[in-house]
Backbone as ProteinMPNN parsed JSONL, in Angstrom:
{"seq_chain_A": "XXXXXXXXXXXXXXXXXXXXXXXXXXXXXXXXXXXXXXXXXXXXXXXXXXXXXXXXXXXXXXXXXXXXXXXXXXXXXXXXXXXXXXXXXXXXXXXXXXXXXXXXXXXXXXXXXXXXXXXXXXXXXXXXXXXXXXXXXXXXXXXXXXXXXXXXXXXXXXXXXXXXXXXXXXXXXXXXXXXXXXXXXXXXXXXXXXXXXX", "coords_chain_A": {"N_chain_A": [[-7.081, 37.444, 40.316], [-8.604, 35.395, 39.85], [-10.164, 35.783, 37.687], [-7.636, 35.416, 35.92], [-7.363, 32.865, 36.403], [-9.206, 31.619, 35.144], [-9.038, 31.975, 32.944], [-6.133, 30.948, 32.076], [-6.886, 28.271, 32.248], [-9.19, 28.06, 30.51], [-7.155, 28.411, 27.925], [-5.518, 26.172, 28.273], [-7.592, 24.315, 27.964], [-8.027, 24.824, 24.787], [-5.714, 24.136, 23.842], [-5.559, 21.478, 23.953], [-7.759, 20.542, 22.827], [-6.954, 21.238, 20.243], [-4.607, 19.676, 19.982], [-6.037, 17.318, 20.109], [-7.864, 17.062, 17.997], [-5.86, 17.39, 15.947], [-4.738, 15.325, 16.192], [-6.797, 13.48, 15.44], [-6.773, 14.313, 12.313], [-4.394, 12.887, 11.869], [-5.016, 10.177, 12.124], [-6.858, 9.618, 10.492], [-5.622, 9.003, 7.959], [-5.398, 6.99, 5.509], [-3.291, 4.288, 4.06], [-2.533, 2.419, 1.366], [-0.734, -0.006, -0.001], [0.25, -1.673, -3.248], [1.014, -4.308, -4.633], [2.216, -6.385, -7.371], [2.374, -9.661, -7.751], [5.607, -11.646, -6.946], [8.085, -13.067, -8.723], [7.209, -15.791, -10.876], [6.899, -19.306, -11.188], [7.539, -21.616, -14.295], [5.539, -23.562, -14.772], [3.189, -25.575, -12.941], [1.136, -24.261, -15.485], [-1.603, -22.892, -14.348], [-1.459, -22.684, -11.275], [1.326, -21.779, -10.169], [4.323, -21.983, -8.193], [6.621, -19.232, -6.307], [9.344, -18.829, -8.119], [13.017, -18.919, -7.114], [13.764, -16.676, -7.413], [11.666, -15.082, -6.982], [10.98, -15.946, -4.478], [12.933, -14.547, -2.915], [12.088, -11.654, -3.857], [9.783, -11.251, -2.658], [10.849, -11.703, 0.208], [11.873, -9.279, -0.038], [10.019, -7.56, 0.079], [9.372, -7.005, 2.637], [11.643, -5.664, 3.838], [11.166, -3.104, 1.992], [8.833, -2.196, 3.446], [9.217, -1.939, 6.114], [9.185, 0.308, 7.699], [6.776, 0.781, 7.948], [3.044, 0.272, 9.485], [1.809, -2.236, 9.111], [-2.024, -3.555, 9.267], [-3.32, -4.835, 8.032], [-3.86, -7.259, 4.906], [-4.505, -8.694, 2.154], [-4.911, -11.084, -0.377], [-5.396, -12.606, -3.621], [-6.622, -16.051, -4.96], [-4.156, -17.467, -4.869], [-1.101, -19.427, -5.332], [1.225, -17.981, -5.98], [0.67, -15.394, -5.182], [-0.365, -15.578, -2.422], [2.096, -16.749, -1.778], [3.821, -14.444, -1.948], [2.825, -13.111, -0.224], [3.165, -13.873, 2.086], [6.194, -13.572, 3.859], [5.639, -11.248, 4.739], [3.337, -11.151, 5.638], [3.999, -12.698, 8.062], [6.02, -11.357, 9.501], [4.29, -9.259, 10.403], [2.788, -10.136, 12.166], [0.05, -11.773, 10.874], [-2.931, -12.548, 9.426], [-3.372, -13.256, 5.802], [-6.002, -12.162, 4.068], [-8.717, -13.417, 1.835], [-9.394, -12.029, -1.387], [-11.795, -11.394, -3.974], [-10.772, -10.137, -7.42], [-12.575, -9.497, -9.362], [-14.525, -8.2, -8.272], [-13.704, -5.392, -7.917], [-15.231, -3.002, -6.826], [-16.691, -4.191, -4.703], [-14.702, -4.453, -3.279], [-12.849, -2.292, -2.895], [-14.358, -0.668, -0.926], [-14.587, -2.357, 1.131], [-12.064, -2.531, 2.088], [-11.976, 0.097, 2.646], [-13.971, 0.412, 4.835], [-12.966, -1.544, 6.758], [-10.327, -0.665, 7.171], [-9.899, 1.749, 7.396], [-7.576, 4.728, 8.338], [-5.836, 3.377, 8.476], [-2.775, 0.904, 7.195], [-2.421, -1.216, 4.816], [-1.771, -3.955, 2.792], [-2.207, -4.816, -0.167], [-1.989, -7.659, -2.365], [-1.733, -8.806, -5.745], [-2.124, -9.508, -9.567], [-0.713, -8.647, -12.76], [-2.863, -8.083, -14.304], [-4.824, -6.895, -12.548], [-3.695, -5.23, -11.257], [-3.893, -2.384, -11.481], [-6.268, -1.913, -12.144], [-7.093, -1.932, -9.515], [-6.027, -0.066, -7.988], [-7.158, 2.2, -8.844], [-9.968, 1.412, -8.383], [-9.864, 1.959, -5.871], [-9.805, 4.796, -5.785], [-7.502, 5.968, -6.721], [-5.238, 7.552, -8.876], [-4.625, 6.507, -12.501], [-1.688, 5.57, -13.336], [-0.676, 4.263, -15.566], [-1.566, 1.784, -18.385], [-1.53, -0.675, -17.877], [0.315, -3.656, -15.883], [3.23, -5.212, -17.665], [3.943, -8.544, -18.51], [6.559, -8.429, -17.401], [7.11, -6.804, -15.514], [8.122, -6.746, -12.216], [8.754, -4.978, -10.233], [7.73, -3.11, -9.005], [6.531, -1.059, -6.188], [3.081, 0.465, -5.583], [2.286, 2.987, -3.404], [-0.596, 4.435, -2.177], [-1.987, 6.905, -0.855], [-4.787, 8.116, 1.328], [-6.287, 11.033, 2.419], [-8.006, 13.087, 4.517], [-9.572, 12.87, 2.316], [-8.28, 13.062, 0.02], [-6.407, 11.443, -2.761], [-2.928, 10.416, -3.02], [-0.612, 9.314, -4.743], [2.195, 7.363, -4.502], [5.231, 5.917, -6.558], [7.271, 3.019, -6.687], [10.165, 1.321, -6.948], [11.135, -2.061, -5.722], [13.554, -4.519, -4.687], [15.366, -6.576, -6.49], [16.271, -4.959, -10.024], [13.457, -5.487, -12.214], [11.591, -4.91, -14.702], [9.901, -3.619, -17.385], [7.898, -1.748, -17.837], [8.201, 1.903, -17.343], [8.115, 3.988, -14.719], [6.076, 6.571, -14.685], [7.346, 9.822, -14.386], [6.114, 12.07, -12.917], [5.288, 10.192, -10.558], [7.068, 9.389, -9.563], [8.578, 7.998, -6.357], [10.214, 6.866, -3.626], [13.155, 4.829, -3.504], [14.141, 1.316, -2.731], [16.794, 2.019, -2.576], [17.935, 4.537, -2.639], [16.808, 7.943, -2.915], [14.099, 9.238, -5.147], [12.285, 11.116, -6.304], [9.794, 13.759, -5.125], [6.377, 12.877, -4.101], [4.081, 13.207, -6.105], [1.455, 15.492, -5.625], [-2.175, 16.033, -5.464]], "CA_chain_A": [[-6.79, 36.004, 40.215], [-10.195, 34.16, 39.491], [-10.173, 35.921, 35.778], [-6.706, 34.837, 35.217], [-7.1, 30.944, 36.352], [-10.444, 30.85, 34.532], [-7.997, 32.455, 31.19], [-5.486, 29.747, 31.957], [-7.919, 26.811, 32.327], [-9.366, 28.282, 28.996], [-5.805, 28.222, 27.061], [-5.011, 24.639, 28.252], [-8.168, 23.474, 27.065], [-7.884, 25.031, 23.499], [-4.442, 23.572, 22.943], [-5.774, 20.474, 24.163], [-8.891, 20.637, 21.528], [-6.489, 21.651, 18.926], [-3.941, 18.715, 19.929], [-6.694, 16.173, 19.643], [-8.469, 17.72, 16.446], [-4.87, 17.08, 15.223], [-4.766, 13.502, 16.638], [-7.754, 12.859, 14.871], [-6.67, 14.304, 11.39], [-3.458, 12.049, 11.598], [-5.527, 8.881, 12.461], [-7.486, 9.339, 9.05], [-4.652, 9.077, 6.847], [-5.317, 5.575, 5.301], [-2.381, 4.132, 3.434], [-2.58, 1.058, 0.906], [0.38, -1.14, -0.293], [-0.166, -2.581, -3.841], [2.276, -4.826, -5.616], [2.129, -7.597, -8.214], [3.421, -10.636, -6.972], [6.493, -11.897, -7.209], [8.196, -13.862, -9.955], [6.986, -17.613, -10.982], [7.828, -20.503, -12.807], [6.746, -21.097, -15.625], [4.633, -24.78, -14.697], [1.914, -25.984, -13.656], [0.097, -23.105, -16.065], [-2.699, -22.49, -13.828], [-1.507, -22.081, -10.332], [2.766, -22.189, -10.142], [4.604, -21.404, -7.361], [7.368, -18.722, -6.738], [11.12, -19.296, -8.435], [13.764, -18.66, -5.973], [14.133, -15.137, -7.63], [10.217, -14.376, -6.457], [10.672, -15.73, -3.171], [13.744, -13.459, -2.703], [11.701, -10.491, -4.009], [8.575, -11.814, -1.438], [11.19, -11.113, 1.375], [12.578, -7.921, -0.271], [9.501, -6.73, 0.379], [9.17, -6.815, 3.947], [12.323, -4.451, 3.829], [10.417, -1.94, 1.669], [7.5, -1.798, 4.175], [10.091, -2.183, 7.528], [8.648, 1.249, 8.277], [5.083, 0.874, 8.379], [2.729, -0.781, 10.47], [0.796, -3.419, 8.445], [-2.629, -3.586, 9.883], [-4.112, -5.814, 6.83], [-3.109, -8.081, 3.926], [-5.191, -8.834, 0.954], [-4.609, -12.127, -1.57], [-6.259, -13.474, -4.238], [-6.463, -17.335, -4.329], [-3.609, -17.89, -5.747], [-0.196, -19.68, -4.771], [1.97, -17.157, -6.674], [-0.213, -14.613, -4.672], [0.001, -15.753, -1.126], [3.269, -16.94, -1.297], [4.673, -13.352, -2.16], [2.36, -11.755, 0.773], [3.664, -15.018, 3.312], [7.049, -13.078, 4.566], [5.021, -9.681, 5.484], [2.084, -11.308, 6.727], [4.527, -12.91, 9.402], [6.511, -10.321, 10.037], [3.358, -8.348, 10.964], [1.677, -11.543, 12.245], [-1.103, -11.574, 10.228], [-3.575, -13.729, 8.391], [-3.783, -12.73, 4.914], [-7.658, -12.498, 3.532], [-8.618, -13.371, 0.509], [-10.323, -11.008, -2.076], [-12.31, -11.426, -5.426], [-10.456, -9.326, -7.918], [-13.452, -9.495, -10.384], [-15.072, -7.595, -8.168], [-12.935, -4.682, -7.145], [-15.976, -1.631, -6.282], [-17.104, -4.227, -3.381], [-13.735, -4.7, -2.251], [-12.77, -0.983, -1.895], [-15.405, -0.551, -0.34], [-14.405, -2.985, 2.48], [-10.632, -2.093, 2.784], [-12.004, 1.728, 3.679], [-14.654, 0.336, 5.929], [-12.15, -2.133, 7.874], [-9.267, -0.502, 7.408], [-9.84, 3.254, 7.079], [-6.603, 4.991, 9.249], [-4.209, 2.246, 8.992], [-2.027, 1.016, 6.634], [-2.819, -1.873, 4.222], [-1.154, -4.669, 1.606], [-2.77, -5.598, -1.211], [-0.938, -8.432, -3.442], [-2.533, -8.964, -6.929], [-1.498, -9.847, -10.844], [-0.715, -7.835, -13.482], [-3.676, -7.411, -15.029], [-5.342, -6.263, -11.965], [-2.896, -4.028, -9.857], [-3.926, -0.82, -11.771], [-7.694, -1.393, -11.785], [-7.332, -2.151, -8.27], [-5.597, 1.074, -7.816], [-8.345, 2.966, -9.623], [-11.091, 1.133, -7.463], [-9.52, 2.352, -4.576], [-9.491, 6.321, -5.636], [-6.164, 6.566, -7.322], [-5.135, 7.689, -10.459], [-4.485, 5.495, -13.395], [-0.233, 6.017, -14.157], [-0.843, 3.829, -17.153], [-2.949, 1.19, -18.611], [-1.211, -2.042, -17.024], [1.47, -3.977, -15.987], [3.618, -6.086, -18.604], [4.395, -10.082, -17.876], [7.694, -8.614, -17.243], [7.04, -5.971, -14.763], [7.763, -7.36, -11.152], [9.234, -4.861, -8.803], [6.819, -2.042, -8.57], [4.974, -0.71, -5.208], [2.341, 1.092, -5.745], [1.71, 3.347, -2.422], [-1.703, 5.346, -2.273], [-2.349, 7.388, 0.433], [-5.605, 8.749, 1.357], [-5.799, 11.833, 3.676], [-8.865, 14.201, 4.113], [-10.443, 12.456, 1.086], [-7.603, 13.594, -1.179], [-5.569, 10.589, -3.171], [-1.746, 11.213, -3.322], [0.02, 8.078, -5.395], [4.015, 7.629, -5.232], [4.911, 4.761, -7.122], [8.911, 3.113, -6.438], [10.946, 0.081, -7.367], [12.081, -2.206, -4.576], [14.283, -5.318, -4.947], [16.24, -6.693, -8.049], [15.382, -4.527, -11.007], [12.717, -6.85, -13.091], [10.805, -4.204, -15.389], [9.53, -2.951, -18.758], [7.212, -0.251, -17.67], [8.743, 2.67, -16.405], [7.008, 4.421, -13.538], [5.975, 8.082, -14.947], [8.462, 11.021, -13.515], [5.546, 12.671, -11.425], [4.76, 9.729, -9.261], [8.36, 8.653, -8.604], [8.913, 7.946, -5.013], [11.433, 6.139, -2.425], [13.024, 3.259, -3.826], [14.587, 0.928, -1.332], [18.342, 2.085, -2.297], [17.926, 5.71, -2.48], [15.139, 8.614, -2.921], [14.252, 9.609, -6.523], [11.373, 12.575, -6.322], [9.139, 13.663, -4.187], [5.268, 12.097, -4.637], [2.994, 14.047, -6.51], [0.293, 15.936, -4.894], [-3.522, 16.662, -6.468]], "C_chain_A": [[-7.715, 35.275, 39.62], [-9.909, 34.324, 37.854], [-8.637, 35.216, 35.238], [-6.563, 33.342, 35.174], [-7.852, 30.655, 35.57], [-9.678, 30.776, 32.774], [-7.14, 31.017, 30.798], [-5.858, 28.419, 31.605], [-8.413, 26.818, 31.045], [-8.178, 27.967, 27.821], [-5.868, 26.817, 27.18], [-6.074, 24.018, 27.49], [-8.436, 23.84, 25.733], [-6.92, 24.057, 22.865], [-4.659, 22.04, 23.261], [-7.115, 19.662, 22.919], [-8.171, 20.818, 20.275], [-5.419, 19.88, 18.919], [-4.925, 17.339, 19.651], [-7.224, 16.323, 18.591], [-6.993, 17.121, 15.472], [-4.142, 15.911, 14.862], [-5.418, 12.979, 15.479], [-7.577, 13.011, 13.522], [-6.091, 13.038, 10.801], [-4.362, 10.688, 11.442], [-6.193, 8.462, 11.306], [-6.86, 9.341, 7.926], [-4.845, 7.51, 6.782], [-4.127, 5.135, 4.352], [-2.558, 2.557, 2.88], [-1.54, 1.082, -0.091], [-0.329, -1.758, -1.556], [1.128, -3.102, -4.778], [1.476, -6.219, -6.627], [2.621, -8.999, -7.01], [4.35, -11.107, -7.687], [6.799, -12.945, -8.322], [7.775, -15.601, -9.957], [7.15, -18.105, -11.832], [6.699, -20.682, -13.324], [5.653, -22.398, -15.816], [4.172, -25.083, -13.107], [1.41, -24.44, -14.202], [-0.286, -22.09, -15.018], [-2.092, -21.723, -12.409], [0.167, -22.489, -10.215], [3.212, -21.472, -8.727], [5.724, -20.291, -7.733], [8.73, -19.329, -7.289], [11.568, -18.745, -6.805], [13.848, -17.018, -5.856], [12.58, -14.248, -6.603], [9.945, -14.422, -5.133], [11.667, -14.807, -2.199], [12.811, -11.899, -2.595], [10.392, -10.649, -3.154], [9.538, -10.979, 0.286], [12.058, -9.804, 1.365], [11.152, -6.833, -0.257], [8.995, -6.209, 1.533], [10.418, -5.375, 4.126], [11.896, -2.976, 3.092], [9.485, -0.967, 2.213], [8.215, -1.884, 5.747], [9.629, -0.978, 8.075], [7.389, 1.913, 8.514], [4.416, -0.411, 9.009], [0.997, -1.39, 9.863], [-0.393, -3.555, 9.024], [-3.905, -4.983, 9.077], [-3.58, -6.225, 5.617], [-4.174, -8.786, 3.156], [-4.519, -9.842, -0.081], [-5.367, -12.386, -2.329], [-5.943, -15.015, -4.195], [-5.304, -17.951, -5.222], [-1.996, -18.444, -5.157], [1.02, -18.904, -4.743], [1.732, -15.699, -5.317], [0.273, -14.529, -2.621], [1.724, -15.81, -0.657], [4.218, -15.721, -1.352], [4.251, -12.544, -0.455], [3.097, -12.485, 2.446], [4.988, -14.008, 4.529], [6.514, -11.66, 5.211], [4.172, -9.853, 6.47], [2.957, -12.004, 8.166], [5.249, -12.457, 10.134], [5.552, -9.362, 11.172], [2.38, -9.058, 12.09], [0.355, -11.2, 12.126], [-1.521, -12.929, 9.275], [-3.973, -13.165, 7.394], [-5.577, -13.048, 4.265], [-7.707, -12.417, 2.303], [-9.723, -12.167, -0.226], [-10.7, -11.218, -3.571], [-11.609, -10.499, -6.363], [-11.69, -8.871, -9.071], [-14.566, -8.4, -10.032], [-14.503, -6.371, -7.366], [-13.765, -3.131, -6.567], [-16.565, -2.19, -5.048], [-15.802, -4.578, -2.621], [-12.773, -3.63, -1.928], [-13.404, -0.704, -1.301], [-15.329, -1.238, 0.912], [-13.19, -2.952, 2.641], [-11.062, -0.827, 3.678], [-13.06, 1.072, 4.812], [-13.701, -0.521, 6.852], [-10.933, -1.249, 8.184], [-8.488, 1.203, 7.516], [-8.573, 3.803, 8.269], [-5.753, 4.197, 9.372], [-3.706, 1.961, 7.461], [-2.085, -0.791, 5.702], [-1.727, -2.604, 2.874], [-2.003, -5.261, 0.837], [-1.652, -6.577, -2.174], [-1.682, -8.77, -4.837], [-1.6, -9.571, -8.094], [-1.441, -8.499, -11.831], [-1.632, -7.216, -14.221], [-4.735, -6.5, -13.812], [-4.783, -5.139, -11.038], [-3.435, -2.737, -10.31], [-5.308, -0.774, -11.464], [-7.679, -1.568, -10.093], [-7.325, -0.582, -7.716], [-6.91, 2.423, -8.052], [-9.628, 2.868, -8.716], [-11.135, 1.913, -6.441], [-9.7, 4.321, -4.593], [-8.232, 6.955, -6.396], [-6.063, 6.48, -8.738], [-4.437, 6.694, -11.521], [-2.702, 6.296, -14.058], [-0.642, 5.49, -15.486], [-1.688, 2.308, -17.087], [-2.869, -0.389, -17.644], [-0.128, -2.586, -16.981], [1.735, -4.946, -17.159], [3.828, -7.309, -17.415], [5.449, -9.793, -17.322], [8.13, -7.368, -16.181], [6.703, -6.744, -12.89], [8.104, -6.762, -9.837], [8.683, -3.379, -8.624], [5.661, -1.932, -7.472], [4.461, 0.257, -5.28], [1.703, 1.974, -4.223], [0.574, 4.463, -2.489], [-1.971, 5.525, -0.781], [-3.231, 8.523, 0.389], [-5.772, 9.807, 2.616], [-6.907, 13.22, 3.27], [-9.558, 14.158, 2.687], [-9.748, 12.545, -0.217], [-6.552, 12.485, -1.506], [-3.981, 10.983, -3.493], [-1.216, 9.509, -3.811], [1.587, 8.084, -5.724], [3.915, 5.925, -5.458], [6.856, 4.21, -7.013], [9.054, 1.555, -6.885], [11.312, -0.622, -6.243], [12.758, -4.16, -5.057], [15.162, -5.402, -6.5], [15.141, -5.774, -8.981], [14.934, -5.793, -11.958], [11.396, -5.791, -13.66], [11.043, -3.979, -16.313], [9.475, -2.045, -18.641], [8.056, 0.634, -17.197], [8.088, 3.738, -16.271], [6.952, 5.819, -14.295], [6.358, 9.109, -14.128], [7.148, 11.212, -12.307], [5.182, 11.404, -10.419], [6.078, 8.593, -8.98], [8.533, 9.145, -7.397], [10.302, 7.453, -4.699], [11.006, 4.805, -3.623], [13.661, 2.619, -2.226], [16.452, 1.021, -1.351], [17.931, 3.608, -2.14], [16.525, 6.764, -2.748], [15.79, 9.261, -4.426], [13.419, 11.015, -6.778], [10.503, 12.532, -5.348], [7.689, 13.173, -4.622], [4.607, 13.319, -5.019], [1.97, 14.367, -5.701], [-1.008, 16.464, -5.699], [-4.611, 16.576, -5.652]], "O_chain_A": [[-7.373, 34.451, 38.772], [-9.581, 33.466, 37.034], [-8.602, 34.55, 34.203], [-5.947, 32.676, 34.342], [-7.671, 29.58, 34.999], [-9.747, 29.955, 31.859], [-7.267, 30.272, 29.826], [-5.278, 27.64, 30.848], [-8.228, 25.828, 30.336], [-8.467, 27.247, 26.866], [-6.271, 26.189, 26.201], [-5.808, 23.3, 26.526], [-9.273, 23.064, 25.273], [-7.071, 23.388, 21.843], [-3.814, 21.305, 22.749], [-7.176, 18.535, 22.427], [-8.766, 20.556, 19.229], [-5.532, 19.077, 17.993], [-4.479, 16.402, 18.99], [-6.986, 15.314, 17.927], [-7.147, 16.497, 14.422], [-3.406, 15.553, 13.943], [-4.888, 12.229, 14.66], [-8.069, 12.047, 12.936], [-6.549, 12.317, 9.915], [-4.253, 10.178, 10.327], [-6.238, 7.276, 10.979], [-7.44, 9.656, 6.886], [-4.549, 6.791, 7.737], [-4.013, 6.082, 3.575], [-2.695, 1.61, 3.655], [-1.418, 1.99, -0.913], [-1.384, -2.352, -1.33], [1.943, -2.439, -5.418], [0.389, -6.768, -6.449], [3.046, -9.057, -5.857], [4.243, -11.126, -8.913], [5.889, -13.622, -8.8], [8.076, -16.411, -9.081], [7.452, -17.766, -12.976], [5.538, -20.312, -13.15], [4.94, -22.397, -16.819], [4.914, -24.763, -12.178], [1.311, -23.522, -13.389], [0.228, -21.004, -14.751], [-2.15, -20.499, -12.288], [0.317, -23.71, -10.162], [2.564, -20.551, -8.228], [6.004, -20.118, -8.919], [9.12, -20.384, -6.788], [10.922, -18.373, -5.825], [13.946, -16.297, -4.863], [12.554, -13.255, -5.876], [9.208, -13.663, -4.503], [11.371, -14.418, -1.07], [12.801, -11.172, -1.601], [9.949, -9.502, -3.088], [9.118, -10.148, 1.092], [12.72, -9.337, 2.292], [11.197, -5.629, -0.51], [8.308, -5.189, 1.581], [10.053, -4.257, 4.492], [12.249, -1.894, 3.56], [9.239, 0.209, 1.945], [7.351, -1.878, 6.624], [9.614, -1.117, 9.298], [7.033, 2.988, 8.997], [4.835, -1.565, 9.097], [-0.194, -1.145, 10.055], [0.062, -3.942, 10.1], [-4.845, -5.66, 9.494], [-2.713, -5.47, 5.177], [-4.763, -9.627, 3.835], [-3.527, -9.402, -0.661], [-6.47, -12.489, -1.792], [-5.033, -15.349, -3.436], [-5.495, -18.773, -6.118], [-1.614, -17.631, -4.315], [1.814, -18.982, -3.806], [2.682, -15.206, -4.708], [0.925, -13.75, -1.926], [2.355, -15.272, 0.253], [5.343, -15.855, -0.871], [4.938, -11.793, 0.236], [3.404, -11.901, 3.485], [4.751, -13.807, 5.719], [7.088, -11.131, 6.163], [4.033, -9.3, 7.561], [2.485, -11.769, 9.278], [5.367, -12.838, 11.299], [5.864, -8.919, 12.277], [1.441, -8.54, 12.695], [-0.352, -10.566, 12.91], [-0.894, -13.827, 8.714], [-4.945, -12.433, 7.586], [-6.088, -14.159, 4.126], [-7.04, -11.648, 1.61], [-10.642, -11.596, 0.361], [-9.768, -11.193, -4.374], [-12.042, -9.437, -5.917], [-11.552, -7.765, -9.594], [-15.294, -7.824, -10.84], [-14.803, -6.304, -6.174], [-13.113, -2.256, -5.996], [-16.99, -1.392, -4.212], [-15.843, -4.956, -1.45], [-11.977, -3.75, -0.997], [-12.717, 0.011, -0.572], [-15.988, -0.764, 1.838], [-12.965, -3.524, 3.707], [-10.77, -0.614, 4.855], [-12.712, 1.437, 5.935], [-13.689, -0.029, 7.981], [-10.556, -1.108, 9.348], [-7.348, 1.652, 7.631], [-8.667, 3.127, 9.294], [-4.917, 4.21, 10.276], [-4.143, 2.67, 6.554], [-1.547, -1.619, 6.438], [-1.04, -1.892, 2.14], [-2.562, -6.288, 1.222], [-0.595, -6.109, -2.597], [-2.747, -9.216, -4.412], [-0.51, -10.065, -7.806], [-2.091, -7.479, -11.601], [-1.478, -6.112, -14.744], [-5.359, -5.515, -14.208], [-5.392, -4.38, -10.285], [-3.447, -1.875, -9.431], [-5.746, 0.098, -10.714], [-8.69, -1.091, -9.578], [-8.269, -0.004, -7.179], [-7.276, 3.323, -7.296], [-10.262, 3.853, -8.335], [-12.141, 2.506, -6.052], [-9.709, 4.996, -3.564], [-8.034, 8.151, -6.608], [-6.562, 5.694, -9.543], [-3.508, 6.056, -11.025], [-2.561, 7.194, -14.887], [-0.919, 6.244, -16.418], [-2.258, 1.822, -16.111], [-3.741, -0.979, -17.006], [0.672, -2.272, -17.862], [0.775, -5.505, -17.691], [3.873, -7.261, -16.186], [5.786, -10.676, -16.533], [9.304, -7.022, -16.048], [5.625, -7.115, -12.424], [7.99, -7.305, -8.738], [9.386, -2.558, -8.036], [4.501, -2.343, -7.522], [5.166, 1.245, -5.074], [0.581, 1.594, -3.89], [0.985, 5.531, -2.942], [-2.117, 4.718, 0.137], [-2.977, 9.583, -0.183], [-5.414, 9.444, 3.736], [-6.844, 14.017, 2.334], [-9.989, 15.129, 2.065], [-10.257, 12.256, -1.3], [-5.68, 12.399, -0.641], [-3.828, 11.923, -4.273], [-1.545, 8.577, -3.078], [2.146, 8.555, -6.715], [3.173, 5.059, -4.994], [7.685, 5.081, -7.278], [8.116, 0.79, -7.109], [11.941, 0.107, -5.476], [12.081, -4.825, -5.84], [15.452, -4.517, -7.305], [13.913, -5.72, -8.916], [15.627, -6.732, -12.351], [10.305, -5.868, -13.096], [12.233, -3.978, -16.629], [10.323, -1.218, -18.976], [8.881, 0.106, -16.452], [7.56, 4.408, -17.159], [8.092, 6.217, -14.535], [5.691, 9.314, -13.114], [7.134, 10.71, -11.183], [4.722, 11.779, -9.34], [6.097, 7.482, -8.45], [8.642, 10.347, -7.154], [11.305, 7.617, -5.393], [10.051, 4.245, -4.16], [13.674, 3.129, -1.106], [17.227, 0.442, -0.59], [17.428, 3.718, -1.022], [15.376, 6.323, -2.76], [16.912, 9.586, -4.813], [13.939, 11.922, -7.428], [10.324, 11.508, -4.688], [7.729, 12.99, -5.838], [4.592, 14.33, -4.317], [1.529, 13.459, -4.996], [-0.829, 17.318, -6.568], [-5.716, 16.939, -6.057]]}, "name": "protein", "num_of_chains": 1, "seq": "XXXXXXXXXXXXXXXXXXXXXXXXXXXXXXXXXXXXXXXXXXXXXXXXXXXXXXXXXXXXXXXXXXXXXXXXXXXXXXXXXXXXXXXXXXXXXXXXXXXXXXXXXXXXXXXXXXXXXXXXXXXXXXXXXXXXXXXXXXXXXXXXXXXXXXXXXXXXXXXXXXXXXXXXXXXXXXXXXXXXXXXXXXXXXXXXXXXXXX"}
């Protein structure tokens, strides 16, 4: 009887340890969303506000992220970027943090230091989105976004040190660059293709 009791206890402990190790593995999945700011006005040239289309896209971003638990939001020091992030920040009751896109190596280190195991949103510019993605350990799907690329949502997942990139369109179509087929993921309307794993 005692031997069977000991076996039963050891069996339960084994499954508890297994469950805890699986939970720990899941907890270490870091998900980083990167978008360009939404459509901007032509003036003032140095720091314009969003247009009405841009304001709508900022709200569409919430729909694209509705199933996520965003723990942190990073923005640059421009109105069009903070205005793009604001609806999402309001939904998740977060205060966006400023980051310096000229030192992406230090920024990437900070993201992983503070948000490892969580989901983060980064809002940037046409010339910073791809470099930010690469600095965070992701692949480079193409060289840069064009001035007319506003509707791409980059999802970089890091699990067990392995990056997985998925890119989707959200909101009203507004792009000239096509997403490479191997990175196509969910759109806000329908499923296109499963993400690539490497």
